[in-house]
C-alpha positions as CSV (number, residue, x, y, z in Angstrom):
1,M,-28.5,-6.2,-101.8
2,K,-31.7,-8.2,-101.4
3,R,-31.6,-12.0,-101.8
4,K,-33.6,-13.3,-104.7
5,E,-36.0,-16.1,-103.9
6,G,-34.4,-19.5,-104.8
7,K,-31.0,-18.0,-105.6
8,K,-28.1,-19.5,-103.7
9,E,-25.6,-16.8,-102.8
10,T,-21.9,-17.3,-103.1
11,V,-20.1,-16.0,-100.0
12,V,-16.4,-15.8,-99.1
13,V,-15.4,-15.7,-95.5
14,T,-11.8,-15.1,-94.4
15,G,-10.6,-16.3,-91.1
16,A,-13.3,-19.0,-91.2
17,S,-11.7,-21.7,-89.2
18,A,-12.7,-20.5,-85.8
19,G,-14.2,-17.6,-83.8
20,V,-16.4,-15.0,-85.5
21,G,-15.5,-16.3,-89.0
22,R,-16.7,-19.8,-88.2
23,A,-19.9,-18.4,-86.7
24,V,-20.4,-16.3,-89.8
25,A,-19.8,-19.2,-92.2
26,C,-22.4,-21.3,-90.4
27,A,-24.9,-18.4,-90.3
28,F,-24.6,-18.1,-94.1
29,G,-24.9,-21.9,-94.3
30,R,-28.3,-21.6,-92.6
31,T,-29.5,-19.3,-95.4
32,G,-28.5,-22.0,-98.0
33,A,-25.5,-20.1,-99.3
34,R,-22.4,-21.6,-101.0
35,V,-19.6,-20.6,-98.6
36,A,-15.9,-20.5,-99.5
37,L,-13.9,-21.0,-96.3
38,L,-10.5,-19.2,-96.2
39,A,-8.0,-19.8,-93.4
40,R,-4.7,-21.6,-92.9
41,D,-5.7,-24.7,-90.9
42,R,-7.2,-27.3,-93.3
43,E,-8.3,-29.7,-90.6
44,R,-10.4,-27.0,-88.9
45,L,-11.7,-25.7,-92.2
46,E,-12.9,-29.2,-93.1
47,S,-14.9,-29.3,-89.8
48,V,-16.4,-25.9,-90.6
49,R,-17.4,-27.2,-94.0
50,R,-19.3,-30.1,-92.4
51,E,-21.1,-27.6,-90.1
52,V,-22.0,-25.4,-93.0
53,E,-23.4,-28.3,-95.0
54,A,-25.3,-29.7,-91.9
55,A,-26.9,-26.2,-91.6
56,G,-28.2,-26.4,-95.2
57,G,-25.4,-24.7,-97.2
58,E,-22.5,-25.8,-99.3
59,G,-18.9,-25.4,-98.2
60,L,-15.6,-25.1,-100.0
61,V,-12.2,-25.3,-98.2
62,V,-9.5,-23.0,-99.6
63,V,-6.4,-23.0,-97.5
64,T,-5.2,-19.4,-97.6
65,D,-2.9,-17.0,-95.8
66,V,-4.6,-13.6,-96.4
67,A,-1.3,-11.8,-95.9
68,D,-0.3,-13.2,-99.3
69,P,-2.2,-11.4,-102.1
70,G,-1.4,-14.2,-104.6
71,Q,-3.1,-16.7,-102.3
72,V,-6.2,-14.5,-101.8
73,E,-6.5,-14.0,-105.6
74,R,-6.2,-17.8,-106.1
75,A,-8.9,-18.4,-103.5
76,A,-11.3,-16.0,-105.3
77,Q,-10.7,-17.8,-108.6
78,E,-11.2,-21.2,-107.0
79,T,-14.4,-20.0,-105.4
80,E,-15.9,-18.8,-108.7
81,E,-14.9,-21.9,-110.5
82,A,-16.6,-24.0,-107.9
83,F,-19.6,-21.9,-107.0
84,G,-20.1,-19.1,-109.6
85,P,-19.9,-15.3,-109.2
86,I,-19.1,-14.1,-105.7
87,D,-22.1,-12.2,-104.2
88,I,-20.7,-11.4,-100.7
89,W,-17.1,-11.2,-99.4
90,V,-16.5,-11.0,-95.7
91,N,-13.1,-9.8,-94.6
92,N,-12.7,-11.2,-91.1
93,A,-9.2,-12.6,-90.7
94,M,-7.1,-11.1,-87.9
95,T,-4.3,-11.7,-85.5
96,S,-2.8,-9.7,-82.7
97,V,0.0,-9.6,-80.1
98,F,-0.8,-8.8,-76.4
99,S,2.3,-6.8,-75.5
100,P,3.5,-3.3,-74.7
101,F,4.6,-1.6,-77.9
102,T,8.2,-1.2,-76.7
103,E,8.6,-5.0,-76.2
104,M,7.3,-5.9,-79.7
105,T,9.6,-6.6,-82.6
106,P,9.3,-5.0,-86.0
107,E,8.6,-8.4,-87.5
108,E,5.7,-9.0,-85.1
109,F,4.1,-5.6,-85.8
110,R,4.5,-6.1,-89.5
111,R,2.8,-9.5,-89.4
112,V,-0.2,-8.3,-87.4
113,T,-0.6,-5.4,-89.9
114,E,-0.2,-7.7,-92.9
115,V,-2.9,-10.1,-91.7
116,T,-5.4,-7.7,-90.0
117,Y,-5.1,-4.7,-92.4
118,L,-3.5,-5.8,-95.6
119,G,-5.5,-9.1,-95.6
120,T,-8.6,-6.9,-95.7
121,V,-7.1,-4.8,-98.5
122,Y,-6.2,-7.9,-100.6
123,G,-9.6,-9.4,-100.1
124,T,-11.3,-6.2,-101.1
125,W,-9.1,-6.1,-104.2
126,S,-10.0,-9.6,-105.3
127,A,-13.7,-9.0,-104.6
128,L,-13.9,-5.7,-106.5
129,K,-12.0,-7.2,-109.5
130,R,-15.0,-9.5,-109.9
131,M,-17.9,-7.4,-108.6
132,M,-17.3,-4.1,-110.4
133,P,-17.7,-5.4,-113.9
134,R,-21.0,-7.0,-112.9
135,D,-22.0,-3.8,-111.0
136,R,-23.2,-5.8,-108.0
137,G,-22.0,-7.4,-104.8
138,V,-21.4,-6.7,-101.1
139,I,-18.1,-6.4,-99.2
140,V,-18.3,-6.6,-95.4
141,Q,-15.4,-5.4,-93.4
142,V,-15.4,-6.8,-89.9
143,G,-14.3,-4.0,-87.6
144,S,-14.1,-3.4,-83.9
145,A,-14.9,-0.8,-81.3
146,L,-11.1,-0.6,-81.3
147,A,-11.3,0.9,-84.9
148,D,-12.2,4.2,-83.2
149,R,-11.0,3.9,-79.6
150,S,-7.7,2.2,-79.1
151,I,-6.7,0.4,-75.9
152,P,-3.2,-0.4,-74.5
153,L,-1.3,-3.6,-75.1
154,Q,-2.8,-4.1,-78.6
155,S,-1.1,-1.3,-80.6
156,A,-0.7,-3.3,-83.8
157,Y,-4.2,-4.7,-83.8
158,C,-5.8,-1.3,-83.0
159,G,-3.7,0.3,-85.7
160,G,-4.8,-2.3,-88.2
161,K,-8.5,-1.8,-87.4
162,H,-8.1,2.0,-87.6
163,A,-6.5,1.5,-91.0
164,I,-9.4,-0.7,-92.2
165,R,-11.8,2.1,-91.3
166,G,-9.8,4.7,-93.1
167,F,-9.3,2.6,-96.2
168,T,-13.0,1.6,-96.3
169,D,-14.2,5.2,-96.0
170,S,-11.9,6.3,-98.8
171,L,-13.0,3.4,-101.1
172,R,-16.6,4.0,-100.4
173,C,-16.3,7.5,-101.7
174,E,-14.7,6.2,-104.9
175,L,-17.5,3.7,-105.4
176,L,-20.1,6.4,-105.0
177,H,-18.2,8.6,-107.4
178,S,-18.3,6.0,-110.0
179,C,-22.0,5.2,-109.3
180,S,-21.0,1.5,-108.6
181,G,-23.6,-1.0,-107.6
182,V,-21.1,-2.6,-105.3
183,H,-22.0,-1.9,-101.6
184,L,-19.3,-1.6,-98.9
185,T,-20.3,-1.9,-95.2
186,M,-18.4,-2.1,-91.9
187,V,-19.6,-4.0,-88.9
188,Q,-18.0,-2.8,-85.6
189,L,-17.9,-5.5,-83.0
190,P,-17.5,-5.4,-79.2
191,A,-15.4,-7.9,-77.2
192,M,-16.2,-11.4,-78.4
193,N,-15.9,-14.8,-76.7
194,T,-13.6,-16.4,-79.3
195,P,-10.6,-18.8,-79.1
196,Q,-8.1,-16.0,-80.1
197,F,-7.3,-15.4,-76.4
198,A,-5.9,-18.9,-76.2
199,W,-3.7,-18.7,-79.3
200,V,-2.7,-15.1,-79.8
201,K,0.9,-14.3,-79.0
202,S,1.2,-12.7,-75.5
203,R,3.8,-11.2,-73.3
204,L,1.3,-10.5,-70.5
205,P,2.0,-12.1,-67.1
206,F,-1.6,-13.4,-66.9
207,K,-3.9,-15.0,-69.5
208,A,-5.5,-12.6,-71.8
209,Q,-9.3,-12.0,-71.9
210,P,-11.7,-9.9,-73.9
211,V,-12.6,-6.6,-72.1
212,P,-16.0,-7.1,-70.5
213,P,-18.9,-7.0,-71.3
214,I,-18.4,-10.0,-73.6
215,Y,-20.6,-11.2,-76.5
216,Q,-21.0,-14.6,-78.1
217,P,-19.7,-14.8,-81.7
218,E,-23.2,-15.8,-82.9
219,V,-24.2,-12.2,-82.1
220,A,-21.6,-10.9,-84.5
221,A,-22.6,-13.5,-87.1
222,R,-26.2,-12.4,-87.1
223,A,-25.2,-8.8,-87.5
224,I,-22.8,-9.5,-90.4
225,V,-25.4,-11.6,-92.3
226,W,-27.9,-8.8,-91.8
227,A,-25.5,-6.1,-92.9
228,A,-24.7,-8.1,-96.0
229,H,-28.3,-7.9,-97.1
230,H,-29.1,-4.3,-96.1
231,R,-27.5,-1.2,-97.5
232,R,-26.1,0.2,-94.2
233,R,-22.9,2.2,-94.2
234,E,-21.9,1.0,-90.8
235,L,-23.4,-1.2,-88.0
236,W,-22.4,-0.9,-84.4
237,V,-22.9,-4.1,-82.4
238,G,-23.2,-4.1,-78.6
239,V,-23.6,-1.3,-76.0
240,P,-19.8,-1.1,-75.4
241,T,-19.2,-0.3,-79.1
242,V,-21.7,2.5,-79.0
243,E,-20.2,3.8,-75.7
244,S,-16.7,3.5,-77.2
245,F,-17.5,5.4,-80.4
246,L,-19.5,8.2,-78.7
247,G,-17.3,8.5,-75.7
248,N,-14.2,8.9,-77.8
249,R,-15.8,11.8,-79.7
250,L,-16.8,13.5,-76.5
251,F,-14.1,12.7,-73.9
252,P,-11.0,11.3,-75.7
253,G,-8.5,12.6,-73.1
254,L,-10.5,11.3,-70.2
255,L,-10.6,7.8,-71.9
256,D,-6.8,8.0,-72.3
257,R,-6.4,8.4,-68.6
258,Y,-9.0,5.8,-67.7
259,L,-7.5,3.2,-70.0
260,A,-4.0,4.0,-68.7
261,R,-5.3,3.0,-65.2
262,K,-7.7,0.2,-66.0
263,G,-6.8,-1.1,-69.5
264,Y,-4.1,-3.4,-68.4
265,A,-6.0,-5.3,-65.7
266,A,-9.2,-5.4,-67.8
267,Q,-7.4,-7.5,-70.5
268,Q,-6.1,-10.2,-68.1
269,T,-7.6,-12.9,-66.0
270,D,-6.2,-14.0,-62.6
271,E,-4.7,-17.1,-64.1
272,P,-0.9,-17.0,-64.9
273,E,0.0,-17.2,-68.6
274,V,1.8,-20.4,-69.8
275,P,5.3,-19.3,-70.9
276,D,6.2,-20.0,-74.5
277,R,2.8,-21.6,-75.4
278,P,2.1,-22.0,-79.1
279,N,0.7,-19.0,-80.9
280,N,-0.8,-18.4,-84.3
281,L,1.2,-15.3,-85.4
282,W,3.4,-17.2,-87.9
283,E,1.9,-20.7,-88.0
284,T,-1.6,-22.0,-87.3
285,V,-2.1,-23.6,-83.9
286,P,-3.6,-27.1,-84.2
287,G,-6.5,-28.1,-82.1
288,P,-10.3,-28.4,-82.1
289,F,-11.1,-24.7,-81.8
290,G,-14.7,-23.8,-82.5
291,A,-16.5,-20.5,-82.8
292,R,-16.6,-19.9,-79.0
293,G,-13.8,-19.4,-76.5
294,T,-13.7,-20.1,-72.8
295,F,-15.9,-17.3,-71.6
296,D,-19.4,-18.7,-72.1
297,E,-20.5,-18.0,-68.5
298,R,-19.8,-14.3,-69.0
299,A,-20.9,-13.8,-72.6
300,Q,-24.1,-12.2,-73.8
301,E,-26.3,-13.8,-76.4
302,G,-27.9,-10.7,-78.0
303,S,-27.4,-7.1,-78.9
304,P,-30.1,-4.5,-78.6
305,E,-28.4,-2.4,-81.3
306,V,-28.6,-5.2,-83.8
307,W,-32.2,-5.9,-82.9
308,M,-33.1,-2.2,-83.3
309,A,-31.4,-2.2,-86.8
310,E,-33.3,-5.3,-87.8
311,H,-36.7,-3.8,-86.7
312,K,-36.2,-0.1,-87.4
313,W,-39.4,0.1,-89.5
314,Q,-41.5,-1.5,-86.9
315,L,-40.0,0.8,-84.3
316,A,-40.6,3.8,-86.5
317,L,-44.3,2.8,-87.0
318,A,-44.6,2.2,-83.3
319,A,-43.1,5.6,-82.5
320,A,-45.3,7.3,-85.1
321,G,-48.4,5.6,-83.6
322,S,-47.4,6.6,-80.1
323,A,-46.8,10.2,-81.2
324,G,-50.2,10.2,-82.9
325,L,-51.9,8.8,-79.7
326,L,-50.2,11.5,-77.6
327,L,-51.2,14.2,-80.0
328,S,-54.8,13.0,-79.9
329,L,-54.8,12.9,-76.1
330,A,-53.4,16.5,-76.0
331,R,-56.1,17.7,-78.4
332,C,-58.8,16.0,-76.2
333,R,-57.4,17.8,-73.1
334,R,-57.5,21.2,-74.9
335,K,-61.1,20.7,-76.0
336,K,-62.1,19.8,-72.4
337,R,-60.4,22.9,-71.1
338,R,-62.3,25.1,-73.6
339,R,-65.6,23.5,-72.7
340,F,-64.9,24.0,-69.0
341,R,-64.1,27.7,-69.6
342,I,-67.3,28.2,-71.7
343,F,-69.4,26.5,-69.0
344,R,-67.9,28.8,-66.3
């Protein structure tokens, strides 16, 4: 879906109060979009709205728990009443529990699934309800390298991301079958420097961390905004995501054993966890959380995979030009050899 000059897009972002969702909302704000901000914490959403408007867009705060389909539908209705037809819907909201599976409760597993997976399903439902009659619109599912290659200590979250991918692939086939103009894409992210590691429920002895290498949330935001305006089936962000997807296809058993040995330590810092600290599984955690977490010094600012996707035509032309030059040089060499043989 290409932007029309002068047209302000209406965008919905779930999980917009912090982390990747906040970065995405601000990135759309810089394009001049009208952005509906969905999350549970009104105070943080108000601060995001101010950031979106300072960037050049318009913001709308809609306090929403995406695990409740009624609240998601109400948010969609409020968005269209305020901003007009929804052009782009970004399903980003998530939560997790850092814990061995055997130590989790059924209620915890259900809650992670309801937010991470069913929240995406409910958002997609509300978006399609409005987009399909108009035969246009884009839905962006924010995925993860863990949507293909699971890791230990996050069984509920990994299961939710796998489910999103399966659901998305199935729905995409249905949209193609009906020749729908609605486009569905999934952006697979690497480990991100977001505040979730400070508020996600954890039973680990040490503080949780993203598995290195780590990327800044603005990298994900640029990829998501780009994916929303280009008809790509799926976009992989970051070298670790590429390695994860390809490695799991080639050596799944080897990765099982590697993660069994290294996966626990890789997700923890050397700093002891604070027992019974507040977590956001059931209630939002108050505080001035922004897009970034506490891993700035270790986080990368760019992704070559996203850059290559953005510049694929230039790269193709450069490759074609290089191939033509090499072919011309080869022909010149052959001609020189023929002349040399005739002279002899």
